[in-house]
C-alpha positions as CSV (number, residue, x, y, z in Angstrom):
1,M,14.2,-45.8,-7.9
2,N,12.0,-44.0,-10.3
3,L,13.2,-41.1,-12.5
4,A,11.8,-38.3,-10.2
5,D,13.6,-39.8,-7.2
6,Y,16.8,-40.1,-9.2
7,A,16.6,-36.5,-10.3
8,T,16.0,-35.3,-6.8
9,A,18.8,-37.4,-5.4
10,N,21.2,-35.7,-7.9
11,G,20.2,-32.2,-7.1
12,L,17.7,-31.7,-10.0
13,T,14.3,-30.1,-9.4
14,Q,11.3,-30.0,-11.6
15,V,10.6,-26.6,-13.2
16,G,7.2,-25.0,-12.7
17,V,6.3,-26.9,-9.5
18,R,5.2,-25.0,-6.4
19,P,7.5,-25.6,-3.5
20,K,6.2,-26.4,0.0
21,F,5.2,-23.3,1.9
22,G,8.0,-23.4,4.4
23,E,10.6,-23.8,1.7
24,Y,9.0,-21.1,-0.4
25,I,9.3,-18.6,2.5
26,K,12.9,-19.6,3.0
27,Q,13.6,-18.9,-0.7
28,V,11.9,-15.5,-0.5
29,W,14.1,-14.6,2.5
30,Q,17.2,-15.7,0.7
31,R,16.4,-13.6,-2.4
32,R,15.0,-10.5,-0.5
33,D,17.9,-8.4,-2.0
34,F,16.4,-9.0,-5.4
35,A,13.1,-7.4,-4.4
36,F,14.9,-4.4,-2.8
37,I,17.3,-3.8,-5.7
38,M,14.6,-4.1,-8.3
39,S,12.4,-1.6,-6.4
40,L,15.4,0.9,-6.2
41,Y,16.0,0.7,-10.0
42,A,12.3,1.0,-10.8
43,S,12.0,4.0,-8.5
44,E,15.0,5.8,-10.1
45,S,13.9,5.0,-13.7
46,A,10.2,6.1,-13.2
47,N,11.0,9.8,-13.4
48,A,14.4,9.7,-15.0
49,R,13.3,11.3,-18.3
50,S,11.3,14.1,-16.8
51,R,12.8,17.5,-16.0
52,L,11.8,17.6,-12.4
53,G,12.8,13.9,-11.8
54,G,12.1,12.7,-8.2
55,W,10.4,16.0,-7.3
56,W,7.2,14.6,-8.9
57,L,7.0,12.2,-5.9
58,V,6.0,15.1,-3.7
59,L,4.6,17.5,-6.3
60,V,1.8,15.1,-7.4
61,P,0.3,14.5,-3.9
62,S,0.8,18.1,-3.0
63,L,-1.1,19.3,-6.1
64,Q,-3.8,16.8,-5.3
65,A,-4.1,18.0,-1.8
66,F,-4.3,21.6,-3.0
67,T,-7.0,20.8,-5.5
68,Y,-9.1,18.8,-3.0
69,G,-8.6,21.4,-0.4
70,L,-9.8,24.1,-2.6
71,I,-12.8,22.2,-3.9
72,F,-14.0,20.3,-0.8
73,G,-13.0,23.1,1.6
74,L,-15.6,25.3,-0.1
75,I,-18.2,22.4,-0.5
76,L,-18.0,21.3,3.2
77,G,-18.3,24.8,4.6
78,S,-19.2,24.5,8.3
79,L,-18.6,20.8,8.1
80,R,-15.0,21.4,7.3
81,P,-12.7,19.8,10.0
82,A,-10.6,21.9,12.3
83,N,-7.0,22.2,11.2
84,F,-8.3,21.4,7.7
85,I,-5.0,21.7,5.8
86,P,-3.0,19.3,8.1
87,F,-6.0,17.1,8.2
88,L,-6.3,16.9,4.4
89,I,-2.6,16.6,3.7
90,T,-2.2,13.7,6.0
91,G,-5.1,11.9,4.3
92,V,-3.9,12.6,0.8
93,F,-0.3,11.6,1.4
94,L,-1.0,8.4,3.2
95,F,-3.7,7.4,0.6
96,S,-1.2,8.0,-2.2
97,F,1.0,5.2,-0.7
98,F,-1.9,2.8,-0.4
99,S,-3.3,3.5,-3.9
100,G,0.2,3.4,-5.5
101,S,0.9,0.0,-3.8
102,F,-2.5,-1.4,-4.9
103,S,-2.1,-0.3,-8.5
104,A,1.5,-1.4,-8.8
105,G,0.8,-4.7,-7.1
106,A,-2.1,-5.5,-9.4
107,K,0.3,-5.2,-12.4
108,A,3.3,-6.8,-10.8
109,I,2.9,-10.1,-12.6
110,T,1.2,-9.2,-15.8
111,S,3.7,-6.4,-16.6
112,N,6.8,-8.6,-16.0
113,S,6.0,-11.6,-18.3
114,G,9.4,-11.4,-19.9
115,L,11.2,-11.6,-16.6
116,L,9.1,-14.5,-15.4
117,K,10.0,-16.5,-18.5
118,T,13.8,-16.0,-18.3
119,L,14.6,-16.1,-14.5
120,S,13.7,-18.6,-11.8
121,F,12.8,-16.9,-8.5
122,P,9.9,-16.8,-6.1
123,R,7.2,-14.8,-7.9
124,I,6.0,-13.2,-4.8
125,L,9.1,-11.0,-4.9
126,L,7.4,-9.0,-7.7
127,P,4.4,-7.6,-5.8
128,L,6.7,-7.2,-2.7
129,S,9.1,-5.2,-4.9
130,A,6.2,-3.0,-6.1
131,V,5.2,-2.1,-2.6
132,I,8.8,-1.5,-1.5
133,R,9.1,0.9,-4.5
134,E,6.0,2.8,-3.4
135,F,7.4,3.0,0.1
136,I,10.7,4.4,-1.2
137,N,8.6,7.0,-3.0
138,F,6.7,7.7,0.2
139,I,9.7,8.6,2.3
140,P,10.2,12.1,0.9
141,Q,6.4,12.7,1.2
142,L,6.8,12.0,5.0
143,A,9.4,14.8,5.1
144,I,7.0,17.2,3.4
145,L,4.2,16.1,5.7
146,A,6.2,17.0,8.8
147,L,7.1,20.4,7.2
148,V,3.4,21.1,6.5
149,M,2.5,20.2,10.1
150,L,5.0,22.8,11.4
151,V,4.0,25.5,8.9
152,F,0.4,25.2,9.9
153,G,1.0,25.4,13.6
154,Q,1.0,21.8,14.7
155,E,3.2,21.1,17.8
156,I,6.1,18.6,17.6
157,S,5.5,15.9,20.2
158,W,6.5,12.3,21.0
159,D,3.2,11.2,19.4
160,W,4.8,11.9,16.0
161,L,6.8,8.7,16.6
162,Y,3.6,6.7,16.3
163,L,3.8,7.3,12.6
164,I,6.5,4.5,12.5
165,P,4.2,1.7,13.6
166,I,1.3,3.2,11.6
167,T,3.5,3.2,8.4
168,F,4.6,-0.4,9.2
169,L,1.0,-1.6,9.5
170,M,0.1,0.2,6.2
171,F,3.1,-1.5,4.6
172,L,1.9,-4.9,5.8
173,F,-1.6,-4.3,4.6
174,S,-0.6,-2.9,1.2
175,T,1.8,-5.8,0.6
176,G,-0.9,-8.4,1.4
177,L,-3.4,-6.5,-0.9
178,A,-0.7,-6.3,-3.7
179,M,-0.2,-10.1,-3.5
180,I,-4.0,-10.7,-3.7
181,S,-4.5,-8.3,-6.6
182,A,-1.5,-9.7,-8.4
183,R,-2.9,-13.2,-8.4
184,L,-6.4,-12.1,-9.3
185,T,-5.3,-10.0,-12.3
186,V,-3.2,-12.9,-13.6
187,R,-6.4,-15.0,-13.6
188,I,-8.7,-12.2,-14.9
189,Q,-6.6,-9.5,-16.6
190,D,-9.7,-7.3,-17.1
191,L,-9.6,-6.6,-13.3
192,N,-6.8,-4.2,-14.0
193,K,-9.4,-1.9,-15.6
194,L,-11.3,-1.8,-12.3
195,V,-8.3,-0.9,-10.1
196,P,-8.7,2.9,-10.7
197,F,-12.4,2.7,-9.9
198,I,-11.8,0.8,-6.7
199,T,-9.2,3.3,-5.5
200,R,-11.6,6.2,-6.2
201,V,-14.3,4.5,-4.2
202,M,-11.8,3.9,-1.3
203,F,-10.7,7.6,-1.6
204,Y,-14.2,9.0,-1.2
205,S,-15.3,6.6,1.5
206,S,-12.2,6.7,3.7
207,G,-12.6,10.2,5.2
208,I,-9.7,11.8,3.3
209,F,-11.3,15.2,3.4
210,F,-14.1,14.8,6.0
211,E,-14.5,13.6,9.6
212,V,-16.2,10.2,9.5
213,E,-17.5,10.5,13.0
214,R,-19.1,13.9,12.2
215,I,-20.6,13.1,8.8
216,F,-22.1,9.7,9.9
217,A,-23.0,10.8,13.4
218,D,-26.8,10.2,12.7
219,Y,-26.2,7.0,10.8
220,P,-24.7,4.4,13.3
221,E,-24.7,1.6,10.8
222,L,-22.6,3.6,8.3
223,L,-20.4,4.8,11.1
224,A,-19.7,1.3,12.1
225,I,-18.8,0.3,8.5
226,A,-16.6,3.4,8.1
227,T,-14.8,2.6,11.4
228,L,-14.0,-0.9,10.1
229,N,-12.5,0.6,6.9
230,P,-8.8,-0.2,7.1
231,V,-7.7,2.9,5.1
232,N,-9.7,5.2,7.3
233,A,-8.2,3.5,10.4
234,F,-4.6,4.1,9.2
235,I,-5.3,7.7,8.2
236,S,-7.2,8.5,11.4
237,L,-4.4,7.1,13.5
238,A,-1.8,9.2,11.6
239,R,-4.0,12.3,12.2
240,G,-4.2,11.5,15.9
241,A,-0.4,11.4,16.0
242,L,0.2,14.5,14.0
243,V,-2.7,16.9,14.2
244,N,-3.6,19.0,17.3
245,D,-6.8,18.0,19.2
246,L,-7.2,14.7,17.4
247,Q,-6.8,11.4,19.3
248,M,-5.7,7.8,18.4
249,S,-8.6,5.6,19.4
250,P,-7.7,2.1,20.8
251,V,-10.4,0.7,18.5
252,L,-8.6,2.0,15.5
253,W,-5.4,0.4,16.6
254,V,-7.2,-2.9,16.8
255,V,-8.9,-2.5,13.4
256,A,-5.6,-1.4,11.7
257,T,-3.6,-4.3,13.3
258,A,-6.2,-6.9,12.5
259,W,-6.5,-5.8,8.9
260,S,-2.7,-5.5,8.4
261,V,-1.7,-8.9,9.9
262,G,-4.7,-10.7,8.4
263,T,-4.4,-9.3,4.9
264,F,-0.6,-9.9,4.8
265,L,-0.8,-13.5,6.0
266,F,-3.7,-14.3,3.7
267,G,-2.0,-12.6,0.8
268,V,1.2,-14.6,1.2
269,F,-0.7,-17.9,1.3
270,Y,-3.1,-17.0,-1.5
271,F,-0.3,-15.9,-3.8
272,W,1.8,-19.0,-3.0
273,R,-1.1,-21.3,-3.9
274,A,-0.8,-20.2,-7.6
275,E,3.0,-20.0,-7.7
276,A,3.3,-22.6,-10.5
277,R,1.0,-20.7,-12.8
278,Y,2.8,-17.3,-13.0
279,G,4.7,-16.7,-16.2
280,R,2.8,-19.3,-18.2
281,D,0.7,-18.2,-21.2
């Protein structure tokens, strides 16, 4: 019996070795509480020193929606969508969850180097925790979103419940994207500088303040690309569930589901492949 076999037989494992994929997923599930507790503490501490505390979670996207509504409402003029305020608020609030998850996920490994060097745990819990934190922050925004719908004359219907699977699909997609970006920024840390630029591009190309079908009606190629945009698919589905006279297209359900499941599965596998590298200088 060689030394490695002897160590394994006596319950010893080699440090810094990537476990098999099935065993890795088992370890992640066993330590899922770690990701949840870490996200709770991070969410509580983020605004602990500010006077308004957790109110910033709804004030920031609300102020963004007000600013964009004032500027783009005037610029679009006759091209402004019907029910513009509910239309815009839905887009801004849902995009804030996506952008927050993407940004936090990209820094999940690089900003926790001390933790990685002192504790042994599946590293994938860090980007997962980042997305859970953003989801916790997103919950009060959903409450404000429902209130805005009522204030601006949108009727309560059973369609509002579609927001549950839509949010779940967004969570899957954002988690997969966070895992991919977390690994990429470990390898090339300069990519963190590009994250704000990428989120801005996604914001202006995802129909946050305009109707994709209307703007690109004369450009079928651009319309096809915009339809395949996952962020646009999530937001359009949410608008179809919440805003009067808007529908949830079956095509958008297919696009959103395919992107969510595909990105999540790829993200888990892609992150696991580099598990042994995280936390090493």
